[in-house]
N, C-alpha and C positions, 0 to 999 in steps of 0.2 A: 550509639549504634550508627553505622554507616547507612546512607540512603542510596538506593539504586533505582535507575530508570532503564526502560527498554526503548530503544529507538529503531525505527524501521524506515530510514530515508530511501527514496527512489530518485534516481537521476536518469536523464534522457540520453543514455548511451549504452548500447549493448553489443556493439560490433568492434570498435577500435580498442584493442587490448591495452594499448599504451595509455589511453585516456581512462579506461576503467581502473587500471592499476594505480594511476596517479590520484584518482578520487578516493579510492579505497585506502590508499596509503595513509590518509589522515587518521585512520583508526588503529594503525599498527604501531606497536611499541610506544603506546601513550599510557603513562601511569594513570590508573583509575578508570580505564576503559578497556573492554575486551571485545574484539571483533569475533563474532560467532560465525559469520560466513557472509558471502555475497554471491548473487545469483544473476549473472547477465543473461539476457535473452536477445538473440540476434533479430528474430522476427519482430518482437515488440520494440527493439532498439531501446532497451531499458534495462537498468540494473537495480536490484533490490539489495540493500545492505542491512544486516542484522547485527546490532551491537548492544551491549549492556554496560552500565558504568555509573559512577557517581555524578551528581548533577553538574558541578563546575567543570570537571574534565570533559564531560560529554558535551557541554555547551561549547567549549572551545573546539572540540573535534567537529561538531556539526557546522560551526561557523567556518572553519578551515576547509571542510568538505565543500561547502557552498561556494566559497571563493574559488576553489579549483574547478568546480563544475562551470561556474560563470566564465572563467578564463578560457576553458578548453572546449566548450560546447556552444555552437552557434545555432539558435533555433530557426534562423532563416534558411539553414541548410539541412537541418535534422528532419528525418522522416522515419516513421515506424507504425506498427499496427496497434500500438497502445495509446489511449487518450493521454494528452499531456499539454501543459501550458508553459513549461519553463525548463531550462537546463537542469536546475535542481528542482525537480517538479514538486515533490512532497517531503515534509519532515514531520511524521507523526511520532509522538512520544507517549509512553504509558508508564504508570507506576508499577514497580516490580517488587521492591522490598523496603519497608520502613519509611515510605513516602506516600503522601496523600495525592488524590486527584487534584485538589486545589493547588498544591505545590507544583504539580506538573503543568497545570494551566498557567500559573505565574511564570514558570520557566519557558513555556511556549511563547508567551507574550514577550519575554526578554529576547528570545531567539529572533522573533519577527522584527522587533525594533532594531536589533543590532545588524541584522541582514540589510535592512534599508540604510541605516546610518553608515555602515562600513562599505557596502557594495552598491548602493543606489539601485537595488533591485526591489520592486514593489512586492508586497506580501498580502496574501489572502489568509484569513483565519477560518478554519473549519472545525468539525467535531465539537468538543466542549468549549472551544474558544470562538465559535461562530458568532458573528454579530447579528445575524438574522436566522430564523428557522431554516430558510432555503439553503443557506451556506453551510449548514451541517453536512450537506451532501456534496461529495466531490463531483458528482455528475452535474450538479447545478453550476458550480464554479467553472468546470471544464467545458461547458456547453460551447460548441464551435471550435474547441481546442485552441491551440496557440494562434492559428491563422484567423479563426473567427473572432476570438476574444480581443485581439489587438484592434479590431475594427469597432468594437462597442465598449471598450474599457473606459471611454470618456463619459459614459452614461452613469447616472447615480446607481442604477440597479446592478451594474457589472463592474464598477470601478474597484480597485484594490482597497483594502482596509488600511494599509500603511503605504504612503507614497503618492505620487501624482496619479491622476486619472488616465493612466497610460501604462503600457508594458515597456520593459527594458528593450531596447532595439535589437539585442542579440540574445539576451538571457531570459526574456519573458517575465515570469513571475514565479514566486514560491508559495506553496500552500503549507501552512504550519498548523498543527493541531495537537491537542492532548485528548486521550481517550481513556475509558475506564479499564479496558483490557486489550491485549494485542489482537489485531485482526488475524484471521486465517485466510491466506490467499490460496484458493482452490480452483484448479482447472479441470474441466471435463472435456476430453478429446473425442470428437465424433468421426466416424468412418465415412466422411464425405468432404468434398471440397466446396460445397455450396454454402457460401457465407450467409446467405439470406436465412438459412435454417438456423444457424447458430444465433443470429441476431433475433430471430423470432422467439427462440427459446429463452434467450437472455432477458427479453422483455417480459416474459411470463414469470421468470424467477425473481427479478429485482423488485424491491419494495415500492418505489415510486409509481410503478405501473401495475400494481395490484398483487405482487408476489410477496416474498418474505420481507418483513419490515426491516430486518437487520442485515439484509444482503443487497449488494450492488453488483450488477453483472453486465458484461458486454460480450458480444460475439466477435471473435477475431480470427484471423487466418494464420496458420502455420505454413509459410511459403515453402520451407524446405521439406516438409512432410506432405505437402499438398492435402492438408486436412484443416478443419476448422475446430475452434475450441470455444466453449462457454467459460469465460474467465470471471471468477467471482471473488469479491472481497466480502468476507463474513465477519461482521462486527460483534457477534455474540454467539459463540459456538455452543452455548448451553441452551439458549432460547431457540436457536435454529441450528441443530446439529448438522455435521457434514453429511451424514447418511441421508438426511431428509432432502437436501438440495440435490444430491446425486440421484436419488430415486425419481425426483421430479424431472430432472434433465433427461434421464433415461426413458421415462414414460413419454415425455413430449417428443423425443427423438424417434421413438417407435412409430409415431403417427406418420412420419415421412419414410418409414422403412430404413432408418439409419441406426446403426449400432453405436454404442459407446465402446471405444477401442482402448481407452486408458484414462488415467487421471494423474494429476500432479499436485503436490503441495509445494508452493513457492516459498522459500524461506523456512523459518522455524515455526513451530506451533506448540502450545502447551500439551503436555502429556494427556491431560484430561480430555482434550478434544478427540484423541484417538481411543481412549478408554470408552467414551460414550458410544463411539461407532462399534467397538467390539461387543459391548453389552447388548446393543441392538441386534446385530447380525448373528451373534452366537446365542442369543436369548439367555444370557447369563443370569443366574438366580443367586441372590445374596452375596454378590461379589463385593469385596472390600479392597480399598486401595492399598491396604497393608499386604495384600497378596502379590503386589508387584515388588519383586526383590530389589530392584534399583532404588526404590523409595527408602530402603533401609540403609543405603550408603550415606545418606545425608547425616552429617554429624560425626562420622567415624574419623 
C-alpha cells in the first residue's frame, strides 16, 4: 500500500506574484505529489501551500521549495503582519494514509538535516519533533520574530536545533515539524481597525496565556480592509471545535462594542471539522457521516 503525507508549508512572500509562482512550481507536475492549493495573503506577506503525496517525492518537493524560497526571499527586506523567522518559515507535515506519526517524525528529521546540509540554513524543530516542551509552540520559537531572534540566536535557549547558533544572513531559519493531524487555520475578522482589541482577544483565546490549550492566536491588521483579525492555528479541531473559538472571539469583541464581520478558513481542512460545526449550530440529532453523499463517492 502506498503511503501518503499532508504538507502545509508556509513561506514569507504574499505580494510578488513571480516569487509566489516560482516557489509553488516545485509542487506542480511532480509524480507522487498533488498540489491542492496555495493561498497568498498580501497583508500577512505570506503564502500557505497545501499538498499531499508519497514521502520520497514530497521530501524532494519540500527541499526544492525551500531552496527556491531561500534564493528569492531576503528577510532583511521582508515585512508583513504575520510572525515569521525565515524565508521558508515553516514546514509542517502530517500522516494522511497508511503512514504513522513516527514515520512522519523521522521524515521531518530528514527534511531538517538536508535543509541545513544542502542550503546552510539553520533549522528549529517544533510539534512532535520539538527538543524541549517550550519548542512545541511556534510562538516560543518565533518570539521576537526574525529581527529579534537573530539578536539572541547565539544563546542556548534560542539557538537552532541544527546548524550554528545564528540565523542565515538573508534566509533566517526554517521550522520543521510533524503533527498528529492537520491544523485548521481560522481567522475571525472584526469590524474595527483597533489592533489592540484583536491582540487582547487573541491573548484570551490562545493556550499559553490561559485560553484553549490546542489553539495559538495572534491579532493582526488587514491593511487593505482597514480591519483587524484574530488569526488562529487550531491543532485539534475535535478537542477545540471551530465554533467554540468563534463564539469566544465574538463574546469578547462584544465587550468593546465590536462586531464580527466575517471569518476565513485559510487553506484546506478536514470535512469533519465542518461537520462538527454543523452539528452544533443546527442541533443535529442522530446524524451519521453516511448521510453525507460525497462520502459515498470514495471507492467508486
